[in-house]
N, C-alpha and C positions, 0 to 999 in steps of 0.2 A: 414844642417849638419847631418852626418850619426850617427846612434846609437853607432857604434864602436868608433867614434871620441869623443862622449860625455861621454862614459862609464868611470866610475871612476877607474876601474881596468883593462882596456884594455891591452891585451898582458902580463898580469901578470900570473905567476904560483903560486898556493896557495895550502897549506896543512891545513886541518882542522881535528883535532883528536877528538875522542869521538862522531862520527856521527853514530848512531845506529837506532834510532827510528824517524819516521816522527812526527812532532808536537813538537819537542824539539829544544833547542837553536842551536845545531850544524847543523841540517838540515836547519833551517831558515837562518843561516849564509851562508851555502853552496848555497842555492837558490839565496840569495842576491848577492853573489860573482859572480855566473854564469850570473845573470842578468846584472851585471856591467862589464862583459867582461872577467873575469878571467877564466883560466883553473884550475880545482879544483880536488885535490886528497883528498878523505875522508877516514877515517880509524876507525875501531873498531875491537874488537876481533872476532866478528861473521862474517864469510864470507858470509853467507846467507843474513844477514841484511844489511851489507855494500854494497853488490852488488845490492840489491834491491833499496837502496837509490841512488846509482849511476845511475841506470837505470831511476829512477824517475827524477833525475836532467837532464838527457839527453832528457827525454820526455817533461820536463818543458820548455826547450829552445832548439829548434831544432839544433842550431849551437853550443850548449854547448859541451865543452870538459871536461868530468868528468870521473874519474876512482875511483874504490873502492879498498882499500888495507886492507886485514885482517891481523892484526898484534897484538902481545902482546907488547905494548909499555912500559911495565915495564922491558923489556929486551933490552940489547944493540943491539942484532941481529934484533929485531923487529923494533926498531927506525931507524936503518941504512937501513933496507930493505924498509921502508916507503919512506925515502928520496931518495934512489937509484931508486925506481920504479917511483917516481915523476919526477926525472931528466930525466930518460929514456923516459918518456911519453911526457914531456913538454919542456925539454932542460934546465930548470932553476927552482929555487924556490925563489920567491920574498916575499912570505908571509907565515908565520907559525902561526896558531892559536892553542894554547895549551888549549884544552877544556876537554880532557879526565879526568875522575875522578867523584867527587861528594860525597855527604854525604851518607855513607852506614852503618856506625857503630854509633849507638846512645844508650847511657846508662850511668850509673854512672862511673865516671872516674876511681875510685878505683877498679872497677870490669872489666875494659877493659883488655882483654887478650893480650898477646904479639903478637899473630898471627893477631888479629884484628887491633892492632896498626900498625904493619908492612903493612898490606893490605891497610889501609887507606892512609898511607904516600906513599906507592908505587904507588897507583892509582892516587894520586893528585900531589905529589911533584916529585917523581922519574921520572914519565912520562914527566913532564915539563922539567926537567934537561936533560934527555936522548935525547928527540926530539930536544931541543935547541942545545945541543952539536953536534948532528948528522948533523943538517942543517948549523951549523956555518961555516965550511970550504967552503961550496957552496956559501954562502952569502959573505964571505970574497973575494973569487975569483971574484964574480960579482961586488964587491965594493958597494953593496947596499942590503937592506933587511928590512922587518918589521916583528917583532915578537910580538904577542899579547897573554898575559897570562890571566887567569881568577882567580881573587882573590875574595874578598867579600867586600861589602859596610861597611865602618868603620874600616877595617883592623883588626889588632890584638885586638884593644880596643873593638870590637864588639863581642868578643868570649863569647858565652853563655855556660851554663852548659851542661853536657852529650855529648859533642862533642870534647873531648880532642884531639884525633888524627886528626880529620878534622881541628880543629882550629890550631894545630901545623903545619899541612901541608900547610894551606893557608898563615900562617905567613912566612913559608919557601918560598912559591911562591913569596911573596912580596920581600923577601931578594934576591932571584934569579933575579927577574926583575931588581932591582936596580944594582946588581952586573954586569949582562950582559949589562945593559945600559951603564955603565961606560966603559966596555971593548969594546963595539961595536961602540962608537961614532966616533972614528977616522977612522973606516972602512965603515962608512955610514950605519951601522946597528942600527936601532931604536927599542928599547924594552920597551914596556909599558904593563899595566895591566888594565883590567876592573874589578870593584868591584860591581857586581849587588846585589840589594836587592832581595826579593822574586819575582820570574819571573812568569808571567802568562803562565804556561804550563798545559796541561791536567792532567799530573801526580801530579803536585803540588795542583791543584784544587781538584782532587779526594782524596788526602790524608789529606788536611788541611781544606777543606770545609769552605772557607771564605765567608762572606756576600758580596753581590755586592758592598756595600758601602766601605768595606775594600779593595776590589780589586781596585776600582776606586781611592782610596785615598793613599793606602800604597804599592800596588804592582807595579812591573815594567813590562811594556808591551814588547812584543817581538820586536816591532818596535823601541823602545828606545834602546834596546841592539844592534840591527842591525845597526842603524844609528851611534851610538857611535863607534862600531867596524869598520864600513866603514871609518869613519874619521881617526881612528888610524892606519889603514893598507893602506890608500891611500896616494897620494902625498900631499894632503891637510895638513897632519901632519908632513911633512918633517921638521926636526929640533926638533921635540918633542920627548923626550926620558926620561925614568925613571919616567914616570907619573903613578900613581895609581889612576885611575879615578873612583870615586863612581857613580853608576847609581841607584838612588832611586825612589820610588813612588812620584807622583806629589804632594802629600800632606805632604810629610815628611820634 
């Protein structure tokens, strides 16, 4: 049997947002999607970085179809352009992974400025909403689609101190996931979210300096995230919608 016939995402068109640096979750997902037969559009604000990542994807798999789209996904124009360029390149969008965002504002909640509050919600929640809304008509016309959002393990109950805006944004992502899941089920659009714990990335290791024992017991490997994501965006999860799937360390 050929590689294409066995690939989990053969003939699928996919968008992954927030792909800027190699060694991070977005690029790991993009490599896995290409390996599994998908045509992939990746996006970040930086044209230089996103084009470099797209070139690496094409070098990683000689038959890969991968494009980079530089866009500010906190704007309607940016979200629509990403979808339009993907459709122009691949003819369809079967998968949307809303990964753009992350924790960038950390400190006492009472000292959080309005500008920092807005920036954190825009980067994490607004991007998820705008990209989902932009791709929705395409998936409706196709009669199918998979949307995967990124939340956090434990949901709102895991909200810790000094991250008020990030916590609120991720709670909003959970609510969006459930709302769009209800609205998409009759159109064949399945909407789910992954809630990872601390992920083994170089930037996390450099900033938190965990012991090897902590990493082995409490942290989440990239492979865990990739395999959970592949399940939720492939045909293996047809009929699964509105799920907020936590992915924790093996000893948690």
